CHARMM internal coordinates of N, CA and C (Angstrom, degrees):
IC EDIT
DIST 1 N 1 CA 1.4420
DIST 1 CA 1 C 1.5319
ANGL 1 N 1 CA 1 C 108.01
DIST 1 C 2 N 1.3404
ANGL 1 CA 1 C 2 N 116.11
DIHE 1 N 1 CA 1 C 2 N 143.07
DIST 2 N 2 CA 1.4679
ANGL 1 C 2 N 2 CA 120.31
DIHE 1 CA 1 C 2 N 2 CA 178.49
DIST 2 CA 2 C 1.5281
ANGL 2 N 2 CA 2 C 109.36
DIHE 1 C 2 N 2 CA 2 C -133.24
DIST 2 C 3 N 1.3124
ANGL 2 CA 2 C 3 N 115.94
DIHE 2 N 2 CA 2 C 3 N -179.91
DIST 3 N 3 CA 1.4625
ANGL 2 C 3 N 3 CA 119.89
DIHE 2 CA 2 C 3 N 3 CA -174.98
DIST 3 CA 3 C 1.5272
ANGL 3 N 3 CA 3 C 111.53
DIHE 2 C 3 N 3 CA 3 C -63.24
DIST 3 C 4 N 1.3438
ANGL 3 CA 3 C 4 N 117.70
DIHE 3 N 3 CA 3 C 4 N -34.42
DIST 4 N 4 CA 1.4638
ANGL 3 C 4 N 4 CA 120.34
DIHE 3 CA 3 C 4 N 4 CA 178.59
DIST 4 CA 4 C 1.5315
ANGL 4 N 4 CA 4 C 110.95
DIHE 3 C 4 N 4 CA 4 C -66.18
DIST 4 C 5 N 1.3360
ANGL 4 CA 4 C 5 N 116.63
DIHE 4 N 4 CA 4 C 5 N -37.72
DIST 5 N 5 CA 1.4671
ANGL 4 C 5 N 5 CA 120.10
DIHE 4 CA 4 C 5 N 5 CA 175.86
DIST 5 CA 5 C 1.5201
ANGL 5 N 5 CA 5 C 110.26
DIHE 4 C 5 N 5 CA 5 C -59.40
DIST 5 C 6 N 1.3361
ANGL 5 CA 5 C 6 N 115.88
DIHE 5 N 5 CA 5 C 6 N -47.06
DIST 6 N 6 CA 1.4681
ANGL 5 C 6 N 6 CA 119.37
DIHE 5 CA 5 C 6 N 6 CA -178.67
DIST 6 CA 6 C 1.5236
ANGL 6 N 6 CA 6 C 111.33
DIHE 5 C 6 N 6 CA 6 C -64.85
DIST 6 C 7 N 1.3285
ANGL 6 CA 6 C 7 N 117.50
DIHE 6 N 6 CA 6 C 7 N -40.03
DIST 7 N 7 CA 1.4590
ANGL 6 C 7 N 7 CA 120.08
DIHE 6 CA 6 C 7 N 7 CA 178.36
DIST 7 CA 7 C 1.5267
ANGL 7 N 7 CA 7 C 110.41
DIHE 6 C 7 N 7 CA 7 C -61.03
DIST 7 C 8 N 1.3305
ANGL 7 CA 7 C 8 N 116.77
DIHE 7 N 7 CA 7 C 8 N -38.55
DIST 8 N 8 CA 1.4640
ANGL 7 C 8 N 8 CA 120.62
DIHE 7 CA 7 C 8 N 8 CA 178.53
DIST 8 CA 8 C 1.5321
ANGL 8 N 8 CA 8 C 111.03
DIHE 7 C 8 N 8 CA 8 C -68.74
DIST 8 C 9 N 1.3371
ANGL 8 CA 8 C 9 N 116.45
DIHE 8 N 8 CA 8 C 9 N -44.99
DIST 9 N 9 CA 1.4660
ANGL 8 C 9 N 9 CA 121.06
DIHE 8 CA 8 C 9 N 9 CA -178.75
DIST 9 CA 9 C 1.5307
ANGL 9 N 9 CA 9 C 110.94
DIHE 8 C 9 N 9 CA 9 C -61.43
DIST 9 C 10 N 1.3343
ANGL 9 CA 9 C 10 N 116.90
DIHE 9 N 9 CA 9 C 10 N -39.96
DIST 10 N 10 CA 1.4644
ANGL 9 C 10 N 10 CA 121.23
DIHE 9 CA 9 C 10 N 10 CA -176.29
DIST 10 CA 10 C 1.5224
ANGL 10 N 10 CA 10 C 113.05
DIHE 9 C 10 N 10 CA 10 C -97.77
DIST 10 C 11 N 1.3454
ANGL 10 CA 10 C 11 N 117.72
DIHE 10 N 10 CA 10 C 11 N 11.53
DIST 11 N 11 CA 1.4689
ANGL 10 C 11 N 11 CA 121.52
DIHE 10 CA 10 C 11 N 11 CA -174.06
DIST 11 CA 11 C 1.5223
ANGL 11 N 11 CA 11 C 112.85
DIHE 10 C 11 N 11 CA 11 C -53.29
DIST 11 C 12 N 1.3269
ANGL 11 CA 11 C 12 N 118.16
DIHE 11 N 11 CA 11 C 12 N -48.33
DIST 12 N 12 CA 1.4649
ANGL 11 C 12 N 12 CA 120.32
DIHE 11 CA 11 C 12 N 12 CA -177.74
DIST 12 CA 12 C 1.5266
ANGL 12 N 12 CA 12 C 111.58
DIHE 11 C 12 N 12 CA 12 C -61.86
DIST 12 C 13 N 1.3285
ANGL 12 CA 12 C 13 N 116.63
DIHE 12 N 12 CA 12 C 13 N -41.75
DIST 13 N 13 CA 1.4659
ANGL 12 C 13 N 13 CA 119.02
DIHE 12 CA 12 C 13 N 13 CA 179.01
DIST 13 CA 13 C 1.5243
ANGL 13 N 13 CA 13 C 110.93
DIHE 12 C 13 N 13 CA 13 C -66.44
DIST 13 C 14 N 1.3327
ANGL 13 CA 13 C 14 N 116.80
DIHE 13 N 13 CA 13 C 14 N -42.76
DIST 14 N 14 CA 1.4655
ANGL 13 C 14 N 14 CA 120.64
DIHE 13 CA 13 C 14 N 14 CA -179.78
DIST 14 CA 14 C 1.5286
ANGL 14 N 14 CA 14 C 110.04
DIHE 13 C 14 N 14 CA 14 C -64.77
DIST 14 C 15 N 1.3431
ANGL 14 CA 14 C 15 N 116.96
DIHE 14 N 14 CA 14 C 15 N -43.97
DIST 15 N 15 CA 1.4646
ANGL 14 C 15 N 15 CA 120.65
DIHE 14 CA 14 C 15 N 15 CA 179.87
DIST 15 CA 15 C 1.5216
ANGL 15 N 15 CA 15 C 111.74
DIHE 14 C 15 N 15 CA 15 C -61.12
DIST 15 C 16 N 1.3399
ANGL 15 CA 15 C 16 N 117.18
DIHE 15 N 15 CA 15 C 16 N -35.56
DIST 16 N 16 CA 1.4616
ANGL 15 C 16 N 16 CA 120.29
DIHE 15 CA 15 C 16 N 16 CA -178.11
DIST 16 CA 16 C 1.5295
ANGL 16 N 16 CA 16 C 111.60
DIHE 15 C 16 N 16 CA 16 C -70.08
DIST 16 C 17 N 1.3292
ANGL 16 CA 16 C 17 N 118.05
DIHE 16 N 16 CA 16 C 17 N -14.48
DIST 17 N 17 CA 1.4621
ANGL 16 C 17 N 17 CA 122.15
DIHE 16 CA 16 C 17 N 17 CA -179.81
DIST 17 CA 17 C 1.5238
ANGL 17 N 17 CA 17 C 112.69
DIHE 16 C 17 N 17 CA 17 C -89.41
DIST 17 C 18 N 1.3247
ANGL 17 CA 17 C 18 N 117.65
DIHE 17 N 17 CA 17 C 18 N -12.25
DIST 18 N 18 CA 1.4613
ANGL 17 C 18 N 18 CA 120.22
DIHE 17 CA 17 C 18 N 18 CA -176.13
DIST 18 CA 18 C 1.5249
ANGL 18 N 18 CA 18 C 110.09
DIHE 17 C 18 N 18 CA 18 C -57.35
DIST 18 C 19 N 1.3154
ANGL 18 CA 18 C 19 N 116.00
DIHE 18 N 18 CA 18 C 19 N 131.85
DIST 19 N 19 CA 1.4593
ANGL 18 C 19 N 19 CA 120.95
DIHE 18 CA 18 C 19 N 19 CA 176.65
DIST 19 CA 19 C 1.5215
ANGL 19 N 19 CA 19 C 114.10
DIHE 18 C 19 N 19 CA 19 C 86.15
DIST 19 C 20 N 1.3158
ANGL 19 CA 19 C 20 N 117.84
DIHE 19 N 19 CA 19 C 20 N -3.94
DIST 20 N 20 CA 1.4663
ANGL 19 C 20 N 20 CA 119.54
DIHE 19 CA 19 C 20 N 20 CA 178.83
DIST 20 CA 20 C 1.5259
ANGL 20 N 20 CA 20 C 109.53
DIHE 19 C 20 N 20 CA 20 C -81.89
DIST 20 C 21 N 1.3154
ANGL 20 CA 20 C 21 N 116.31
DIHE 20 N 20 CA 20 C 21 N 143.46
DIST 21 N 21 CA 1.4669
ANGL 20 C 21 N 21 CA 120.63
DIHE 20 CA 20 C 21 N 21 CA 178.71
DIST 21 CA 21 C 1.5161
ANGL 21 N 21 CA 21 C 111.61
DIHE 20 C 21 N 21 CA 21 C -69.76
DIST 21 C 22 N 1.3308
ANGL 21 CA 21 C 22 N 116.08
DIHE 21 N 21 CA 21 C 22 N -36.82
DIST 22 N 22 CA 1.4557
ANGL 21 C 22 N 22 CA 121.09
DIHE 21 CA 21 C 22 N 22 CA -175.96
DIST 22 CA 22 C 1.5246
ANGL 22 N 22 CA 22 C 108.74
DIHE 21 C 22 N 22 CA 22 C -119.21
DIST 22 C 23 N 1.3409
ANGL 22 CA 22 C 23 N 118.32
DIHE 22 N 22 CA 22 C 23 N 119.93
DIST 23 N 23 CA 1.4725
ANGL 22 C 23 N 23 CA 119.12
DIHE 22 CA 22 C 23 N 23 CA -178.55
DIST 23 CA 23 C 1.5321
ANGL 23 N 23 CA 23 C 111.80
DIHE 22 C 23 N 23 CA 23 C -63.53
DIST 23 C 24 N 1.3165
ANGL 23 CA 23 C 24 N 114.99
DIHE 23 N 23 CA 23 C 24 N 141.37
DIST 24 N 24 CA 1.4585
ANGL 23 C 24 N 24 CA 121.30
DIHE 23 CA 23 C 24 N 24 CA 176.39
DIST 24 CA 24 C 1.5252
ANGL 24 N 24 CA 24 C 107.54
DIHE 23 C 24 N 24 CA 24 C -99.12
DIST 24 C 25 N 1.3418
ANGL 24 CA 24 C 25 N 117.94
DIHE 24 N 24 CA 24 C 25 N 134.17
DIST 25 N 25 CA 1.4650
ANGL 24 C 25 N 25 CA 118.98
DIHE 24 CA 24 C 25 N 25 CA -178.90
DIST 25 CA 25 C 1.5284
ANGL 25 N 25 CA 25 C 112.12
DIHE 24 C 25 N 25 CA 25 C -63.81
DIST 25 C 26 N 1.3202
ANGL 25 CA 25 C 26 N 115.00
DIHE 25 N 25 CA 25 C 26 N 148.52
DIST 26 N 26 CA 1.4595
ANGL 25 C 26 N 26 CA 121.18
DIHE 25 CA 25 C 26 N 26 CA 174.30
DIST 26 CA 26 C 1.5222
ANGL 26 N 26 CA 26 C 108.97
DIHE 25 C 26 N 26 CA 26 C -72.37
DIST 26 C 27 N 1.3145
ANGL 26 CA 26 C 27 N 116.53
DIHE 26 N 26 CA 26 C 27 N 140.85
DIST 27 N 27 CA 1.4601
ANGL 26 C 27 N 27 CA 122.13
DIHE 26 CA 26 C 27 N 27 CA 176.95
DIST 27 CA 27 C 1.5231
ANGL 27 N 27 CA 27 C 108.97
DIHE 26 C 27 N 27 CA 27 C -105.73
DIST 27 C 28 N 1.3288
ANGL 27 CA 27 C 28 N 116.51
DIHE 27 N 27 CA 27 C 28 N 138.67
DIST 28 N 28 CA 1.4546
ANGL 27 C 28 N 28 CA 120.95
DIHE 27 CA 27 C 28 N 28 CA 173.42
DIST 28 CA 28 C 1.5187
ANGL 28 N 28 CA 28 C 109.31
DIHE 27 C 28 N 28 CA 28 C -156.88
DIST 28 C 29 N 1.3219
ANGL 28 CA 28 C 29 N 115.83
DIHE 28 N 28 CA 28 C 29 N 164.49
DIST 29 N 29 CA 1.4568
ANGL 28 C 29 N 29 CA 121.94
DIHE 28 CA 28 C 29 N 29 CA -176.28
DIST 29 CA 29 C 1.5139
ANGL 29 N 29 CA 29 C 109.94
DIHE 28 C 29 N 29 CA 29 C -120.33
DIST 29 C 30 N 1.3370
ANGL 29 CA 29 C 30 N 116.26
DIHE 29 N 29 CA 29 C 30 N 134.25
DIST 30 N 30 CA 1.4561
ANGL 29 C 30 N 30 CA 122.10
DIHE 29 CA 29 C 30 N 30 CA 172.93
DIST 30 CA 30 C 1.5155
ANGL 30 N 30 CA 30 C 108.21
DIHE 29 C 30 N 30 CA 30 C -105.86
DIST 30 C 31 N 1.3323
ANGL 30 CA 30 C 31 N 117.40
DIHE 30 N 30 CA 30 C 31 N 128.34
DIST 31 N 31 CA 1.4574
ANGL 30 C 31 N 31 CA 122.14
DIHE 30 CA 30 C 31 N 31 CA -179.36
DIST 31 CA 31 C 1.5244
ANGL 31 N 31 CA 31 C 108.41
DIHE 30 C 31 N 31 CA 31 C -118.24
DIST 31 C 32 N 1.3266
ANGL 31 CA 31 C 32 N 115.30
DIHE 31 N 31 CA 31 C 32 N 121.73
DIST 32 N 32 CA 1.4613
ANGL 31 C 32 N 32 CA 121.72
DIHE 31 CA 31 C 32 N 32 CA 178.97
DIST 32 CA 32 C 1.5222
ANGL 32 N 32 CA 32 C 107.24
DIHE 31 C 32 N 32 CA 32 C -129.90
DIST 32 C 33 N 1.3366
ANGL 32 CA 32 C 33 N 116.23
DIHE 32 N 32 CA 32 C 33 N 96.53
DIST 33 N 33 CA 1.4620
ANGL 32 C 33 N 33 CA 120.51
DIHE 32 CA 32 C 33 N 33 CA -174.83
DIST 33 CA 33 C 1.5156
ANGL 33 N 33 CA 33 C 109.40
DIHE 32 C 33 N 33 CA 33 C 64.78
DIST 33 C 34 N 1.3273
ANGL 33 CA 33 C 34 N 117.15
DIHE 33 N 33 CA 33 C 34 N -121.87
DIST 34 N 34 CA 1.4644
ANGL 33 C 34 N 34 CA 121.30
DIHE 33 CA 33 C 34 N 34 CA 178.98
DIST 34 CA 34 C 1.5257
ANGL 34 N 34 CA 34 C 112.21
DIHE 33 C 34 N 34 CA 34 C -89.24
DIST 34 C 35 N 1.3187
ANGL 34 CA 34 C 35 N 116.66
DIHE 34 N 34 CA 34 C 35 N -4.35
DIST 35 N 35 CA 1.4644
ANGL 34 C 35 N 35 CA 120.78
DIHE 34 CA 34 C 35 N 35 CA -176.18
DIST 35 CA 35 C 1.5282
ANGL 35 N 35 CA 35 C 110.30
DIHE 34 C 35 N 35 CA 35 C -90.82
DIST 35 C 36 N 1.3320
ANGL 35 CA 35 C 36 N 116.40
DIHE 35 N 35 CA 35 C 36 N 131.36
DIST 36 N 36 CA 1.4603
ANGL 35 C 36 N 36 CA 122.02
DIHE 35 CA 35 C 36 N 36 CA 176.64
DIST 36 CA 36 C 1.5172
ANGL 36 N 36 CA 36 C 108.34
DIHE 35 C 36 N 36 CA 36 C -124.62
DIST 36 C 37 N 1.3203
ANGL 36 CA 36 C 37 N 115.74
DIHE 36 N 36 CA 36 C 37 N 133.81
DIST 37 N 37 CA 1.4492
ANGL 36 C 37 N 37 CA 120.77
DIHE 36 CA 36 C 37 N 37 CA -178.14
DIST 37 CA 37 C 1.5259
ANGL 37 N 37 CA 37 C 109.16
DIHE 36 C 37 N 37 CA 37 C -133.31
DIST 37 C 38 N 1.3211
ANGL 37 CA 37 C 38 N 116.12
DIHE 37 N 37 CA 37 C 38 N 125.24
DIST 38 N 38 CA 1.4600
ANGL 37 C 38 N 38 CA 120.53
DIHE 37 CA 37 C 38 N 38 CA 175.38
DIST 38 CA 38 C 1.5196
ANGL 38 N 38 CA 38 C 108.29
DIHE 37 C 38 N 38 CA 38 C -85.76
DIST 38 C 39 N 1.3138
ANGL 38 CA 38 C 39 N 116.06
DIHE 38 N 38 CA 38 C 39 N 138.56
DIST 39 N 39 CA 1.4620
ANGL 38 C 39 N 39 CA 121.62
DIHE 38 CA 38 C 39 N 39 CA 177.91
DIST 39 CA 39 C 1.5250
ANGL 39 N 39 CA 39 C 108.82
DIHE 38 C 39 N 39 CA 39 C -124.99
DIST 39 C 40 N 1.3019
ANGL 39 CA 39 C 40 N 115.24
DIHE 39 N 39 CA 39 C 40 N 153.45
DIST 40 N 40 CA 1.4645
ANGL 39 C 40 N 40 CA 122.08
DIHE 39 CA 39 C 40 N 40 CA 172.19
DIST 40 CA 40 C 1.5141
ANGL 40 N 40 CA 40 C 107.34
DIHE 39 C 40 N 40 CA 40 C -132.57
DIST 40 C 41 N 1.3110
ANGL 40 CA 40 C 41 N 115.63
DIHE 40 N 40 CA 40 C 41 N 129.99
DIST 41 N 41 CA 1.4740
ANGL 40 C 41 N 41 CA 121.28
DIHE 40 CA 40 C 41 N 41 CA 177.51
DIST 41 CA 41 C 1.5195
ANGL 41 N 41 CA 41 C 108.92
DIHE 40 C 41 N 41 CA 41 C -140.78
DIST 41 C 42 N 1.3066
ANGL 41 CA 41 C 42 N 115.14
DIHE 41 N 41 CA 41 C 42 N 147.32
DIST 42 N 42 CA 1.4544
ANGL 41 C 42 N 42 CA 120.09
DIHE 41 CA 41 C 42 N 42 CA 176.01
DIST 42 CA 42 C 1.5274
ANGL 42 N 42 CA 42 C 109.87
DIHE 41 C 42 N 42 CA 42 C -64.29
DIST 42 C 43 N 1.3264
ANGL 42 CA 42 C 43 N 117.45
DIHE 42 N 42 CA 42 C 43 N 143.06
DIST 43 N 43 CA 1.4629
ANGL 42 C 43 N 43 CA 119.18
DIHE 42 CA 42 C 43 N 43 CA -179.89
DIST 43 CA 43 C 1.5249
ANGL 43 N 43 CA 43 C 111.23
DIHE 42 C 43 N 43 CA 43 C -66.75
DIST 43 C 44 N 1.3385
ANGL 43 CA 43 C 44 N 118.46
DIHE 43 N 43 CA 43 C 44 N -21.34
DIST 44 N 44 CA 1.4565
ANGL 43 C 44 N 44 CA 120.10
DIHE 43 CA 43 C 44 N 44 CA 175.28
DIST 44 CA 44 C 1.5226
ANGL 44 N 44 CA 44 C 110.79
DIHE 43 C 44 N 44 CA 44 C -69.37
DIST 44 C 45 N 1.3212
ANGL 44 CA 44 C 45 N 116.31
DIHE 44 N 44 CA 44 C 45 N -15.24
DIST 45 N 45 CA 1.4560
ANGL 44 C 45 N 45 CA 123.25
DIHE 44 CA 44 C 45 N 45 CA -174.84
DIST 45 CA 45 C 1.5307
ANGL 45 N 45 CA 45 C 113.42
DIHE 44 C 45 N 45 CA 45 C -98.55
DIST 45 C 46 N 1.3365
ANGL 45 CA 45 C 46 N 117.98
DIHE 45 N 45 CA 45 C 46 N 15.52
DIST 46 N 46 CA 1.4683
ANGL 45 C 46 N 46 CA 120.58
DIHE 45 CA 45 C 46 N 46 CA -175.64
DIST 46 CA 46 C 1.5235
ANGL 46 N 46 CA 46 C 112.03
DIHE 45 C 46 N 46 CA 46 C -54.15
DIST 46 C 47 N 1.3141
ANGL 46 CA 46 C 47 N 116.72
DIHE 46 N 46 CA 46 C 47 N -39.96
DIST 47 N 47 CA 1.4643
ANGL 46 C 47 N 47 CA 119.78
DIHE 46 CA 46 C 47 N 47 CA -177.12
DIST 47 CA 47 C 1.5326
ANGL 47 N 47 CA 47 C 111.44
DIHE 46 C 47 N 47 CA 47 C -62.65
DIST 47 C 48 N 1.3195
ANGL 47 CA 47 C 48 N 116.71
DIHE 47 N 47 CA 47 C 48 N -32.12
DIST 48 N 48 CA 1.4703
ANGL 47 C 48 N 48 CA 119.66
DIHE 47 CA 47 C 48 N 48 CA 179.09
DIST 48 CA 48 C 1.5263
ANGL 48 N 48 CA 48 C 112.14
DIHE 47 C 48 N 48 CA 48 C -70.31
DIST 48 C 49 N 1.3389
ANGL 48 CA 48 C 49 N 117.20
DIHE 48 N 48 CA 48 C 49 N -15.96
DIST 49 N 49 CA 1.4630
ANGL 48 C 49 N 49 CA 120.24
DIHE 48 CA 48 C 49 N 49 CA 178.58
DIST 49 CA 49 C 1.5250
ANGL 49 N 49 CA 49 C 112.23
DIHE 48 C 49 N 49 CA 49 C -76.94
DIST 49 C 50 N 1.3286
ANGL 49 CA 49 C 50 N 116.65
DIHE 49 N 49 CA 49 C 50 N -25.14
DIST 50 N 50 CA 1.4688
ANGL 49 C 50 N 50 CA 119.38
DIHE 49 CA 49 C 50 N 50 CA -174.52
DIST 50 CA 50 C 1.5237
ANGL 50 N 50 CA 50 C 112.97
DIHE 49 C 50 N 50 CA 50 C -55.94
DIST 50 C 51 N 1.3390
ANGL 50 CA 50 C 51 N 120.37
DIHE 50 N 50 CA 50 C 51 N -50.54
DIST 51 N 51 CA 1.4725
ANGL 50 C 51 N 51 CA 118.47
DIHE 50 CA 50 C 51 N 51 CA 179.07
DIST 51 CA 51 C 1.5279
ANGL 51 N 51 CA 51 C 112.79
DIHE 50 C 51 N 51 CA 51 C -63.20
DIST 51 C 52 N 1.3508
ANGL 51 CA 51 C 52 N 116.47
DIHE 51 N 51 CA 51 C 52 N -37.48
DIST 52 N 52 CA 1.4564
ANGL 51 C 52 N 52 CA 119.95
DIHE 51 CA 51 C 52 N 52 CA -179.27
DIST 52 CA 52 C 1.5302
ANGL 52 N 52 CA 52 C 111.28
DIHE 51 C 52 N 52 CA 52 C -65.90
DIST 52 C 53 N 1.3282
ANGL 52 CA 52 C 53 N 116.74
DIHE 52 N 52 CA 52 C 53 N -36.83
DIST 53 N 53 CA 1.4654
ANGL 52 C 53 N 53 CA 121.14
DIHE 52 CA 52 C 53 N 53 CA -176.70
DIST 53 CA 53 C 1.5226
ANGL 53 N 53 CA 53 C 112.60
DIHE 52 C 53 N 53 CA 53 C -90.81
DIST 53 C 54 N 1.3230
ANGL 53 CA 53 C 54 N 117.51
DIHE 53 N 53 CA 53 C 54 N 4.69
DIST 54 N 54 CA 1.4577
ANGL 53 C 54 N 54 CA 121.88
DIHE 53 CA 53 C 54 N 54 CA -176.10
DIST 54 CA 54 C 1.5255
ANGL 54 N 54 CA 54 C 112.97
DIHE 53 C 54 N 54 CA 54 C -56.47
DIST 54 C 55 N 1.3238
ANGL 54 CA 54 C 55 N 117.14
DIHE 54 N 54 CA 54 C 55 N -34.06
DIST 55 N 55 CA 1.4697
ANGL 54 C 55 N 55 CA 119.90
DIHE 54 CA 54 C 55 N 55 CA -178.92
DIST 55 CA 55 C 1.5307
ANGL 55 N 55 CA 55 C 112.01
DIHE 54 C 55 N 55 CA 55 C -99.91
DIST 55 C 56 N 1.3332
ANGL 55 CA 55 C 56 N 117.14
DIHE 55 N 55 CA 55 C 56 N 11.52
DIST 56 N 56 CA 1.4605
ANGL 55 C 56 N 56 CA 121.89
DIHE 55 CA 55 C 56 N 56 CA 178.24
DIST 56 CA 56 C 1.5241
ANGL 56 N 56 CA 56 C 110.07
DIHE 55 C 56 N 56 CA 56 C -113.99
DIST 56 C 57 N 1.3186
ANGL 56 CA 56 C 57 N 115.86
DIHE 56 N 56 CA 56 C 57 N 156.50
DIST 57 N 57 CA 1.4645
ANGL 56 C 57 N 57 CA 121.72
DIHE 56 CA 56 C 57 N 57 CA 175.52
DIST 57 CA 57 C 1.5174
ANGL 57 N 57 CA 57 C 108.44
DIHE 56 C 57 N 57 CA 57 C -119.49
DIST 57 C 58 N 1.3314
ANGL 57 CA 57 C 58 N 115.97
DIHE 57 N 57 CA 57 C 58 N 142.19
DIST 58 N 58 CA 1.4578
ANGL 57 C 58 N 58 CA 120.09
DIHE 57 CA 57 C 58 N 58 CA 176.43
DIST 58 CA 58 C 1.5138
ANGL 58 N 58 CA 58 C 108.88
DIHE 57 C 58 N 58 CA 58 C -67.01
DIST 58 C 59 N 1.3325
ANGL 58 CA 58 C 59 N 117.21
DIHE 58 N 58 CA 58 C 59 N 129.05
DIST 59 N 59 CA 1.4657
ANGL 58 C 59 N 59 CA 121.61
DIHE 58 CA 58 C 59 N 59 CA -176.02
DIST 59 CA 59 C 1.5239
ANGL 59 N 59 CA 59 C 111.64
DIHE 58 C 59 N 59 CA 59 C -120.76
DIST 59 C 60 N 1.3256
ANGL 59 CA 59 C 60 N 116.42
DIHE 59 N 59 CA 59 C 60 N 27.12
DIST 60 N 60 CA 1.4569
ANGL 59 C 60 N 60 CA 119.34
DIHE 59 CA 59 C 60 N 60 CA 178.89
DIST 60 CA 60 C 1.5203
ANGL 60 N 60 CA 60 C 111.26
DIHE 59 C 60 N 60 CA 60 C 89.00
DIST 60 C 61 N 1.3263
ANGL 60 CA 60 C 61 N 115.12
DIHE 60 N 60 CA 60 C 61 N -169.36
DIST 61 N 61 CA 1.4570
ANGL 60 C 61 N 61 CA 120.47
DIHE 60 CA 60 C 61 N 61 CA -177.88
DIST 61 CA 61 C 1.5174
ANGL 61 N 61 CA 61 C 110.06
DIHE 60 C 61 N 61 CA 61 C -116.09
DIST 61 C 62 N 1.3068
ANGL 61 CA 61 C 62 N 115.27
DIHE 61 N 61 CA 61 C 62 N 142.32
DIST 62 N 62 CA 1.4617
ANGL 61 C 62 N 62 CA 122.73
DIHE 61 CA 61 C 62 N 62 CA 176.83
DIST 62 CA 62 C 1.5253
ANGL 62 N 62 CA 62 C 106.02
DIHE 61 C 62 N 62 CA 62 C -116.95
DIST 62 C 63 N 1.3486
ANGL 62 CA 62 C 63 N 116.96
DIHE 62 N 62 CA 62 C 63 N 109.65
DIST 63 N 63 CA 1.4684
ANGL 62 C 63 N 63 CA 120.94
DIHE 62 CA 62 C 63 N 63 CA -174.17
DIST 63 CA 63 C 1.5194
ANGL 63 N 63 CA 63 C 111.40
DIHE 62 C 63 N 63 CA 63 C 56.16
DIST 63 C 64 N 1.3333
ANGL 63 CA 63 C 64 N 116.64
DIHE 63 N 63 CA 63 C 64 N 41.90
DIST 64 N 64 CA 1.4681
ANGL 63 C 64 N 64 CA 124.71
DIHE 63 CA 63 C 64 N 64 CA 177.74
DIST 64 CA 64 C 1.5195
ANGL 64 N 64 CA 64 C 113.68
DIHE 63 C 64 N 64 CA 64 C 70.22
DIST 64 C 65 N 1.3305
ANGL 64 CA 64 C 65 N 118.25
DIHE 64 N 64 CA 64 C 65 N 7.86
DIST 65 N 65 CA 1.4580
ANGL 64 C 65 N 65 CA 121.68
DIHE 64 CA 64 C 65 N 65 CA 176.16
DIST 65 CA 65 C 1.5348
ANGL 65 N 65 CA 65 C 107.81
DIHE 64 C 65 N 65 CA 65 C -102.42
DIST 65 C 66 N 1.3311
ANGL 65 CA 65 C 66 N 118.14
DIHE 65 N 65 CA 65 C 66 N 118.00
DIST 66 N 66 CA 1.4613
ANGL 65 C 66 N 66 CA 120.31
DIHE 65 CA 65 C 66 N 66 CA 179.83
DIST 66 CA 66 C 1.5301
ANGL 66 N 66 CA 66 C 111.21
DIHE 65 C 66 N 66 CA 66 C -57.24
DIST 66 C 67 N 1.3285
ANGL 66 CA 66 C 67 N 114.06
DIHE 66 N 66 CA 66 C 67 N 138.92
DIST 67 N 67 CA 1.4652
ANGL 66 C 67 N 67 CA 121.51
DIHE 66 CA 66 C 67 N 67 CA -176.58
DIST 67 CA 67 C 1.5236
ANGL 67 N 67 CA 67 C 108.52
DIHE 66 C 67 N 67 CA 67 C -120.00
DIST 67 C 68 N 1.3301
ANGL 67 CA 67 C 68 N 116.41
DIHE 67 N 67 CA 67 C 68 N 130.39
DIST 68 N 68 CA 1.4611
ANGL 67 C 68 N 68 CA 122.51
DIHE 67 CA 67 C 68 N 68 CA 178.46
DIST 68 CA 68 C 1.5246
ANGL 68 N 68 CA 68 C 108.09
DIHE 67 C 68 N 68 CA 68 C -119.90
DIST 68 C 69 N 1.3298
ANGL 68 CA 68 C 69 N 115.74
DIHE 68 N 68 CA 68 C 69 N 127.85
DIST 69 N 69 CA 1.4551
ANGL 68 C 69 N 69 CA 121.85
DIHE 68 CA 68 C 69 N 69 CA -175.12
DIST 69 CA 69 C 1.5280
ANGL 69 N 69 CA 69 C 109.63
DIHE 68 C 69 N 69 CA 69 C -109.89
DIST 69 C 70 N 1.3236
ANGL 69 CA 69 C 70 N 115.51
DIHE 69 N 69 CA 69 C 70 N 136.13
DIST 70 N 70 CA 1.4675
ANGL 69 C 70 N 70 CA 120.83
DIHE 69 CA 69 C 70 N 70 CA 179.17
DIST 70 CA 70 C 1.5073
ANGL 70 N 70 CA 70 C 109.03
DIHE 69 C 70 N 70 CA 70 C -57.69
DIST 70 C 71 N 1.3352
ANGL 70 CA 70 C 71 N 116.65
DIHE 70 N 70 CA 70 C 71 N 125.79
DIST 71 N 71 CA 1.4713
ANGL 70 C 71 N 71 CA 121.21
DIHE 70 CA 70 C 71 N 71 CA -176.91
DIST 71 CA 71 C 1.5000
ANGL 71 N 71 CA 71 C 114.06
DIHE 70 C 71 N 71 CA 71 C -86.14
END
COOR INIT
IC SEED 1 N 1 CA 1 C
IC BUILD
């Protein structure tokens, strides 16, 4: 996964923030076996997600929230 992948995955969320005075954090879900964890990160921080998501694979969106599954 690279920064362009993340920009594509979060495109709808990032686009919905255009013109807002205060950025809204990106929402996504990490799934590790039976464990699910919701995360919020600033869209300016996408690059910091790469190391964290290194062992996860994008598994589509669940109710428009990107889901990453432990690989």
